[in-house]
C-alpha positions as CSV (number, residue, x, y, z in Angstrom):
1,M,-26.9,-8.8,13.4
2,Y,-25.2,-5.5,12.8
3,V,-22.1,-6.1,10.7
4,G,-19.3,-3.8,11.6
5,D,-20.3,-2.8,15.1
6,Y,-17.7,-4.9,16.7
7,L,-17.5,-2.8,19.9
8,G,-21.2,-2.6,20.3
9,R,-21.4,-6.4,20.6
10,R,-18.2,-6.8,22.7
11,A,-19.3,-4.0,25.1
12,L,-22.6,-5.8,25.5
13,Y,-20.9,-9.0,26.6
14,T,-17.9,-7.7,28.6
15,P,-18.3,-3.9,29.3
16,D,-15.9,-3.7,32.2
17,L,-13.0,-5.7,30.8
18,L,-9.8,-3.8,29.9
19,A,-9.8,-3.3,26.2
20,V,-7.0,-0.9,25.3
21,V,-3.9,0.6,27.0
22,D,-2.6,3.6,25.0
23,A,1.1,3.4,26.1
24,G,2.0,6.2,23.7
25,K,0.4,8.7,26.2
26,T,2.1,9.9,29.4
27,P,0.7,8.7,31.7
28,H,-0.7,5.6,29.9
29,R,-4.5,5.8,29.2
30,T,-6.7,2.8,29.7
31,F,-10.1,2.1,28.3
32,T,-12.7,-0.6,29.1
33,Y,-14.9,-2.0,26.3
34,S,-17.7,0.2,27.5
35,E,-15.5,3.3,27.4
36,L,-14.0,2.4,24.0
37,N,-17.5,1.8,22.6
38,N,-18.7,5.2,23.9
39,R,-15.8,6.9,22.2
40,A,-16.6,5.2,18.9
41,N,-20.2,6.1,19.2
42,R,-19.4,9.7,19.8
43,L,-17.1,9.9,16.9
44,A,-19.6,8.1,14.6
45,N,-22.3,10.6,15.6
46,W,-20.1,13.5,14.7
47,L,-18.9,11.9,11.4
48,R,-22.5,11.4,10.4
49,D,-24.2,14.5,11.8
50,G,-21.3,16.9,11.7
51,A,-19.4,15.8,8.5
52,G,-22.2,14.1,6.6
53,I,-20.3,10.8,6.4
54,Q,-22.5,7.9,5.2
55,R,-22.1,4.3,4.2
56,G,-19.3,3.9,1.7
57,D,-17.8,7.3,2.3
58,R,-14.1,7.5,3.2
59,V,-12.4,8.8,6.3
60,A,-8.6,9.1,6.2
61,I,-6.1,8.9,9.1
62,L,-2.4,9.9,9.1
63,A,-1.2,9.2,12.6
64,Y,1.0,7.2,14.9
65,N,-0.6,4.4,16.9
66,G,-3.0,5.5,19.6
67,V,-6.5,5.0,20.8
68,E,-7.7,7.6,18.3
69,Y,-6.8,5.2,15.4
70,L,-9.1,2.6,16.9
71,D,-11.8,5.2,17.5
72,A,-11.8,6.0,13.8
73,F,-11.7,2.3,12.7
74,F,-14.6,1.3,14.9
75,A,-16.6,4.5,14.2
76,C,-16.4,3.9,10.5
77,G,-17.5,0.3,11.1
78,K,-20.6,1.5,12.8
79,L,-21.5,3.7,9.9
80,G,-20.4,1.4,7.1
81,A,-17.8,4.0,6.1
82,I,-14.3,3.2,5.0
83,L,-11.2,4.1,6.9
84,V,-8.3,5.0,4.7
85,A,-5.2,4.0,6.7
86,L,-2.3,6.2,5.3
87,N,1.4,5.2,5.6
88,W,3.2,8.1,7.3
89,R,6.5,7.1,5.8
90,L,5.3,8.2,2.3
91,H,6.2,11.6,0.8
92,W,3.5,14.2,0.9
93,R,3.1,14.0,-2.9
94,E,2.6,10.3,-2.8
95,L,0.0,10.8,0.0
96,L,-1.7,13.4,-2.1
97,Q,-2.1,10.9,-5.0
98,L,-3.6,8.3,-2.7
99,I,-6.0,10.9,-1.2
100,Q,-7.0,12.1,-4.7
101,K,-7.6,8.5,-5.7
102,T,-9.6,7.4,-2.6
103,G,-11.5,10.7,-2.0
104,P,-11.8,11.0,1.8
105,R,-13.9,13.8,3.1
106,V,-12.4,13.8,6.6
107,M,-8.8,13.7,7.7
108,I,-7.7,12.7,11.2
109,Y,-4.0,13.5,11.8
110,S,-1.2,13.5,14.4
111,D,0.4,16.9,15.1
112,E,3.7,15.5,13.8
113,F,2.2,15.4,10.3
114,K,0.6,18.9,10.4
115,D,3.0,20.3,7.8
116,T,2.3,17.4,5.5
117,I,-1.4,17.9,5.8
118,A,-0.9,21.6,5.1
119,Q,0.8,20.8,1.8
120,I,-1.8,18.3,0.8
121,M,-4.9,20.3,1.7
122,P,-5.2,22.7,-1.3
123,E,-5.6,19.8,-3.8
124,S,-7.0,17.1,-1.6
125,G,-10.8,17.7,-1.6
126,I,-10.9,17.1,2.1
127,E,-13.7,18.9,3.8
128,H,-13.0,18.4,7.5
129,L,-9.9,18.1,9.7
130,L,-9.5,16.6,13.1
131,H,-6.1,16.9,14.9
132,I,-5.2,14.5,17.6
133,E,-2.9,16.7,19.7
134,G,-1.3,20.2,19.5
135,K,-3.0,23.2,18.0
136,G,-3.6,21.8,14.5
137,L,-4.1,23.8,11.4
138,S,-6.7,26.6,11.0
139,H,-10.2,25.2,10.6
140,S,-9.1,22.0,12.2
141,R,-11.1,20.5,15.2
142,Y,-9.4,19.0,18.2
143,F,-10.2,15.3,18.3
144,E,-10.9,14.9,22.0
145,K,-13.1,18.0,22.2
146,T,-15.0,16.8,19.1
147,L,-15.7,13.5,21.0
148,S,-16.7,15.3,24.3
149,D,-19.1,17.7,22.4
150,S,-20.7,14.9,20.4
151,V,-23.9,13.1,21.5
152,L,-23.5,9.8,23.2
153,R,-26.0,7.6,21.4
154,P,-25.5,4.1,20.0
155,V,-24.9,4.0,16.2
156,T,-25.5,1.1,14.0
157,T,-26.2,0.9,10.3
158,E,-28.4,-2.1,9.5
159,A,-27.7,-1.7,5.8
160,V,-24.0,-2.7,6.3
161,R,-23.3,-6.1,4.8
162,E,-20.4,-8.6,5.0
163,E,-19.0,-7.5,1.6
164,D,-19.0,-3.8,2.6
165,I,-15.4,-2.4,2.9
166,A,-14.2,-1.6,6.4
167,C,-10.9,0.0,5.5
168,L,-8.2,0.4,2.9
169,I,-4.7,-0.9,3.7
170,F,-2.1,-0.1,1.1
171,T,0.5,-2.4,-0.3
172,G,4.2,-1.7,0.0
173,G,4.4,0.2,-3.3
174,T,7.8,-1.2,-4.4
175,T,6.6,-0.7,-8.0
176,G,4.7,2.4,-8.5
177,L,2.0,3.9,-6.3
178,P,0.8,1.7,-3.5
179,K,-2.6,-0.1,-4.2
180,G,-5.4,0.1,-1.6
181,A,-6.4,-3.4,-0.7
182,Q,-10.1,-3.4,0.2
183,I,-10.5,-5.0,3.6
184,S,-14.2,-6.2,3.9
185,H,-16.0,-7.1,7.0
186,R,-16.1,-10.6,5.7
187,M,-12.4,-10.6,5.4
188,I,-12.0,-9.3,9.0
189,A,-14.3,-12.1,10.3
190,W,-12.6,-14.9,8.6
191,N,-9.1,-13.6,9.5
192,T,-10.2,-13.4,13.1
193,L,-11.5,-17.0,13.0
194,N,-8.2,-18.2,11.4
195,T,-6.3,-16.4,14.1
196,I,-8.4,-17.6,17.1
197,I,-8.2,-21.2,15.9
198,H,-4.4,-21.2,16.0
199,D,-3.5,-18.6,18.5
200,L,-5.8,-16.8,20.9
201,Q,-7.6,-17.4,24.1
202,H,-10.0,-15.3,26.2
203,G,-8.0,-13.0,28.4
204,D,-5.0,-12.8,26.2
205,V,-3.0,-9.6,26.3
206,T,-0.7,-8.3,23.5
207,V,1.6,-5.4,22.9
208,N,1.1,-4.0,19.4
209,T,4.2,-2.4,17.9
210,F,3.3,-2.7,14.2
211,P,1.9,0.6,12.7
212,L,-1.9,0.4,12.5
213,F,-1.8,1.4,8.8
214,H,-0.2,-2.0,8.3
215,T,-2.1,-5.3,8.2
216,G,0.2,-6.5,11.0
217,G,-0.9,-3.7,13.2
218,L,-4.6,-3.7,12.6
219,L,-5.3,-7.4,11.9
220,V,-2.7,-9.7,13.4
221,Y,-3.8,-9.5,17.0
222,T,-5.4,-6.1,17.5
223,T,-8.8,-6.6,15.9
224,P,-9.1,-10.4,16.6
225,L,-8.3,-9.7,20.3
226,L,-10.8,-6.8,20.6
227,I,-13.5,-9.0,19.0
228,L,-12.6,-11.9,21.4
229,G,-12.4,-9.7,24.5
230,G,-8.7,-9.4,25.2
231,T,-6.4,-6.5,25.9
232,V,-4.3,-4.6,23.4
233,V,-1.4,-2.4,24.5
234,L,-0.6,0.2,21.9
235,T,2.8,1.8,21.3
236,R,3.4,4.7,19.0
237,K,6.4,3.0,17.3
238,F,8.7,0.1,18.0
239,D,11.3,0.7,20.7
240,A,12.9,-2.5,22.0
241,E,13.4,-1.3,25.5
242,Q,9.9,0.0,25.8
243,V,8.4,-3.2,24.4
244,L,10.3,-5.4,26.9
245,S,9.1,-3.1,29.7
246,L,5.4,-3.2,28.5
247,L,5.4,-7.0,28.0
248,E,6.4,-7.3,31.7
249,E,4.2,-4.5,33.1
250,Y,1.0,-5.7,31.5
251,S,1.7,-9.4,31.7
252,A,1.4,-9.9,28.0
253,T,0.6,-13.4,26.9
254,V,1.2,-13.1,23.1
255,Y,3.3,-10.9,21.0
256,A,3.9,-10.5,17.3
257,G,6.9,-9.1,15.6
258,V,9.4,-9.6,12.7
259,P,12.9,-11.0,13.0
260,T,14.6,-7.5,13.1
261,M,12.4,-6.6,16.1
262,Y,13.3,-9.7,18.0
263,Q,17.0,-9.2,17.2
264,M,16.8,-5.6,18.6
265,M,15.1,-6.9,21.7
266,T,17.9,-9.3,22.5
267,T,20.6,-6.6,22.1
268,S,18.6,-4.1,24.2
269,P,20.1,-3.2,27.7
270,A,16.7,-4.3,29.1
271,W,16.9,-7.8,27.7
272,E,18.9,-9.4,30.6
273,T,16.5,-8.3,33.4
274,A,13.2,-8.5,31.4
275,D,10.6,-10.9,32.8
276,L,8.7,-12.5,29.9
277,S,7.4,-15.4,31.9
278,N,3.7,-14.6,31.1
279,L,4.3,-15.0,27.3
280,R,2.7,-18.2,26.0
281,F,4.5,-17.6,22.7
282,C,5.8,-15.0,20.3
283,T,4.8,-14.9,16.7
284,S,7.2,-14.0,13.9
285,G,6.6,-13.3,10.3
286,G,7.7,-11.1,7.4
287,A,11.0,-13.0,6.9
288,P,12.6,-16.3,8.1
289,L,13.4,-16.3,11.8
290,P,17.1,-17.3,12.4
291,V,17.4,-20.4,14.6
292,Y,19.7,-18.7,17.0
293,L,16.9,-16.3,18.0
294,V,14.5,-19.2,18.6
295,E,17.2,-20.8,20.8
296,K,18.0,-17.6,22.6
297,F,14.4,-16.8,23.5
298,L,13.8,-20.3,24.7
299,A,17.1,-20.7,26.6
300,E,17.2,-17.3,28.3
301,K,13.5,-16.4,28.6
302,G,11.6,-19.7,28.3
303,V,9.6,-18.3,25.4
304,Q,8.6,-20.3,22.4
305,F,8.0,-19.1,18.8
306,K,5.1,-19.6,16.4
307,Q,5.9,-18.5,12.9
308,G,3.8,-17.8,9.9
309,F,3.0,-15.8,6.8
310,G,0.5,-13.3,5.8
311,M,-0.1,-10.5,3.4
312,T,-2.1,-7.3,3.0
313,E,-4.4,-8.8,0.4
314,F,-5.2,-12.0,2.2
315,G,-4.8,-11.1,5.9
316,P,-1.9,-11.8,8.2
317,G,-3.2,-15.2,9.3
318,V,-2.5,-17.3,6.2
319,F,0.1,-19.9,7.4
320,A,1.2,-21.0,10.8
321,L,4.3,-23.0,12.0
322,A,3.7,-24.5,15.5
323,Q,6.2,-24.0,18.3
324,D,7.3,-27.6,18.1
325,D,8.4,-27.1,14.5
326,A,10.4,-23.9,15.1
327,I,13.8,-25.6,14.8
328,R,12.8,-28.9,13.0
329,K,11.2,-26.9,10.2
330,A,13.3,-23.8,10.4
331,G,12.7,-21.5,7.4
332,S,9.3,-22.9,6.7
333,I,6.1,-20.7,7.0
334,G,4.2,-23.8,8.2
335,R,0.9,-25.1,6.9
336,P,-2.1,-23.2,5.6
337,N,-4.4,-22.0,8.3
338,F,-7.8,-23.6,8.7
339,Y,-9.8,-21.7,6.1
340,V,-7.0,-21.2,3.6
341,D,-6.2,-23.3,0.5
342,A,-2.7,-23.1,-0.9
343,Q,-0.8,-24.6,-3.8
344,I,2.4,-24.2,-5.8
345,V,1.9,-23.6,-9.6
346,D,4.1,-23.2,-12.6
347,E,4.1,-20.4,-15.3
348,Q,1.1,-22.2,-16.9
349,N,-0.8,-22.1,-13.7
350,Q,-0.6,-25.9,-13.3
351,P,0.0,-27.4,-9.8
352,L,3.5,-28.6,-9.1
353,P,4.6,-31.7,-7.2
354,P,6.2,-31.4,-3.7
355,G,9.8,-30.1,-3.8
356,S,9.2,-27.9,-6.9
357,V,9.7,-24.1,-6.9
358,G,6.8,-22.2,-8.3
359,E,4.4,-19.4,-7.4
360,L,2.4,-19.6,-4.2
361,V,-1.4,-19.1,-4.9
362,L,-4.1,-18.9,-2.3
363,R,-7.9,-19.2,-2.1
364,G,-10.3,-18.7,0.7
365,P,-12.8,-16.4,2.4
366,S,-10.1,-14.1,4.0
367,M,-9.1,-12.7,0.6
368,C,-9.5,-9.0,0.1
369,S,-12.1,-7.5,-2.3
370,G,-9.6,-6.3,-4.9
371,Y,-7.9,-3.0,-5.0
372,F,-9.8,0.3,-4.6
373,N,-10.7,1.9,-7.9
374,D,-8.3,-0.4,-9.8
375,V,-10.2,-3.1,-11.7
376,E,-7.3,-3.9,-13.9
377,A,-4.9,-4.6,-11.0
378,S,-7.6,-6.5,-9.1
379,Q,-8.3,-8.8,-12.1
380,A,-4.5,-9.3,-12.7
381,V,-4.0,-11.1,-9.3
382,V,-7.0,-13.4,-9.3
383,D,-7.3,-16.1,-11.9
384,A,-10.5,-17.6,-13.4
385,D,-10.7,-20.3,-10.6
386,G,-10.5,-17.7,-7.8
387,W,-6.8,-18.3,-6.9
388,F,-4.9,-15.2,-5.7
389,H,-1.4,-15.0,-7.2
390,T,0.9,-13.8,-4.4
391,G,4.0,-13.2,-6.5
392,D,6.0,-15.3,-4.0
393,L,8.1,-18.2,-5.1
394,A,7.8,-21.1,-2.8
395,T,8.0,-24.9,-2.3
396,M,5.9,-27.5,-0.5
397,D,7.2,-30.7,1.0
398,D,5.4,-34.0,1.2
399,Q,4.0,-33.1,4.7
400,S,2.4,-29.9,3.3
401,Y,4.9,-27.5,5.0
402,F,5.5,-24.5,2.7
403,T,8.7,-22.5,2.4
404,I,9.0,-19.1,0.8
405,V,12.0,-19.1,-1.6
406,D,11.7,-15.5,-2.5
407,R,9.5,-12.8,-4.0
408,K,9.4,-13.0,-7.8
409,K,10.6,-9.4,-7.9
410,D,13.5,-10.1,-5.4
411,M,14.8,-13.0,-7.4
412,F,17.6,-12.0,-9.8
413,I,19.2,-13.9,-12.7
414,S,23.0,-14.2,-12.8
415,G,24.5,-15.9,-15.8
416,G,21.2,-17.5,-16.6
417,E,20.7,-18.9,-13.1
418,N,17.8,-18.0,-10.8
419,I,19.2,-16.6,-7.5
420,Y,16.9,-16.4,-4.5
421,P,18.2,-13.9,-1.9
422,T,16.3,-15.4,1.0
423,E,18.3,-18.7,0.7
424,I,21.6,-16.7,0.9
425,E,20.4,-14.7,3.9
426,H,19.4,-17.8,5.7
427,V,23.0,-19.0,5.4
428,L,24.5,-15.7,6.5
429,Y,22.4,-15.7,9.6
430,K,24.0,-19.0,10.6
431,H,27.3,-17.1,11.2
432,A,27.7,-16.2,14.8
433,A,28.8,-12.7,14.0
434,V,25.9,-11.6,11.8
435,E,23.2,-9.6,13.4
436,M,21.3,-8.5,10.3
437,C,21.7,-9.0,6.6
438,A,20.1,-8.5,3.2
439,V,21.1,-9.7,-0.3
440,V,20.1,-7.9,-3.5
441,G,20.9,-8.2,-7.2
442,V,22.9,-5.4,-8.7
443,P,23.7,-4.9,-12.4
444,D,26.8,-6.5,-13.9
445,P,28.1,-6.1,-17.5
446,K,29.3,-9.8,-17.7
447,W,26.6,-11.7,-15.8
448,G,23.6,-9.4,-16.1
449,E,23.2,-9.3,-12.3
450,I,25.3,-10.4,-9.4
451,G,24.6,-10.7,-5.7
452,K,25.5,-8.1,-3.2
453,A,25.3,-8.7,0.6
454,F,24.8,-6.0,3.1
455,V,25.8,-7.1,6.6
456,V,25.5,-5.7,10.1
457,L,27.7,-7.4,12.7
458,K,26.8,-8.0,16.3
459,S,28.2,-5.6,18.8
460,G,31.8,-6.4,19.9
461,M,32.2,-9.0,17.1
462,D,34.5,-8.8,14.1
463,V,34.8,-10.9,11.0
464,S,36.5,-10.4,7.6
465,K,34.8,-10.4,4.2
466,D,36.9,-13.4,3.3
467,E,35.6,-15.4,6.3
468,L,32.0,-14.6,5.3
469,F,32.7,-15.6,1.7
470,G,34.1,-18.9,3.0
471,H,31.1,-19.4,5.2
472,M,28.7,-19.0,2.3
473,Q,30.8,-21.2,0.0
474,H,30.5,-24.0,2.6
475,F,26.7,-24.0,2.3
476,L,26.0,-22.7,-1.2
477,A,26.7,-23.5,-4.8
478,G,29.4,-21.1,-6.2
479,Y,27.0,-19.2,-8.5
480,K,24.8,-18.3,-5.5
481,V,27.5,-16.7,-3.5
482,P,27.3,-12.8,-3.7
483,R,30.3,-11.2,-5.4
484,T,30.5,-8.3,-3.0
485,I,29.9,-7.7,0.7
486,E,29.3,-4.3,2.3
487,F,29.5,-3.9,6.0
488,R,27.1,-1.4,7.6
489,T,26.2,-0.2,11.0
490,S,22.5,-0.5,10.3
491,L,20.1,-1.3,7.5
492,P,17.0,0.7,6.4
493,I,14.0,-0.6,8.2
494,S,10.3,0.0,7.4
495,A,7.7,1.0,10.0
496,A,6.6,-2.6,10.0
497,G,10.2,-3.8,10.8
498,K,11.1,-5.1,7.4
499,I,14.4,-4.4,5.7
500,L,13.9,-2.0,2.8
501,K,15.8,-3.7,0.0
502,R,14.8,-1.1,-2.6
503,E,16.8,1.6,-0.6
504,L,19.8,-0.7,-0.6
505,I,19.5,-1.2,-4.3
506,A,19.2,2.5,-4.8
507,S,22.2,3.2,-2.7
508,S,24.2,0.7,-4.7
509,E,23.1,2.3,-8.0
510,E,24.2,5.7,-6.7
511,V,27.6,4.4,-5.8
512,A,28.0,2.7,-9.2
513,H,27.0,5.9,-10.9
514,E,29.4,8.0,-8.9
515,S,32.3,5.6,-9.7
């Protein structure tokens, strides 16, 4: 068995099946498993013979989604090298710090980030550049020509083992520099198994709109489906109208997104005429999915939702909530996936009974291998019994359904009371006029912190702040109701579709300072 050579094995079994559609290209480019494997072999040969990349060496990529991203991932797997998946939303100085810490010798980049690469290069230690399109920088090689000039010869590295690292995926970086979670081949295998057990079938087709530097992009359906022999349609970035079109054009059977993506799909001009009849289900994660979206997809498109929970350090397939529970257990992340243990613990790391709020801890073979070059941080999140401490506050009911209450760092304390923003947001989403919302804690001289709600209203709808306050007071204890509401036309969204609360907090602090 050759660990890491995923395409070599899949191309042996199903060489002529459609593997990837690169919908970011005009016209769309399609690749069978045989063609995709040939590309990975060509790149692996160049990385080894042209750039001197060996087992354990790092190859970085700063690029929008495209077949080239998968070329790099699978080529590194064949060599036992490590793909460093860089977040293109970061400032070039942040990227430079990550590069200096991880030490990649090769950088693959999209033309859009050419200026960023130029700023990084003098202090990066990078030896080789490959540009995906455009003219690139001086001394940079054109990616496609590099492939065509490289020898087409199978590449496998028998020394690669399950615990070898396949790639580094970086955490959100809400506190300090993002940490590089070490995604091993063992982790990929177990995440794939967890996903297949609950979700996938041979012949499934998905449209991937998550960035491939994110665990959602690389590991939710992309890698499991390419191991299983399905088809992955890649988009450069999320665009609601394009997604609806691609789901129909390629008869997609499964799709994964976050609530903000689904909301934008329903308000797209293409929603009314989009044919989603081939979808067996959609998967939602990242935040609680409002019930009205579940009902709208079912009533208007006949599409059901699976929901769940995952994280960079443990893979995206940690919890699953079945379609039948989407409304009955609204707000829950479901039950642990097959090869995941989960429990709720107190501050002394002792298990809590059902109904108690405590920290969610996880254990199982899909856990990452710590953080790259950061022993202290790695040891801080795993206790002596092997439990990974997520930093999420959660509860479990007597049927083993888990519900995320909030992130420890998102919780704020007002007048001595713990306030969980997710609970408040769930109530706001019950109001018919609310399209999107976020609640954060902001400083207050009397109470320490108070809640502030940021609200985006649905198009053509109007509601007063007083009405929203009254709505929240109907469902929540008085101390939980935010003291202020700010209406906005939009909220800052990450590349993975999550609301960036840190930017909302920063904007509130700026306003407070100015006043």
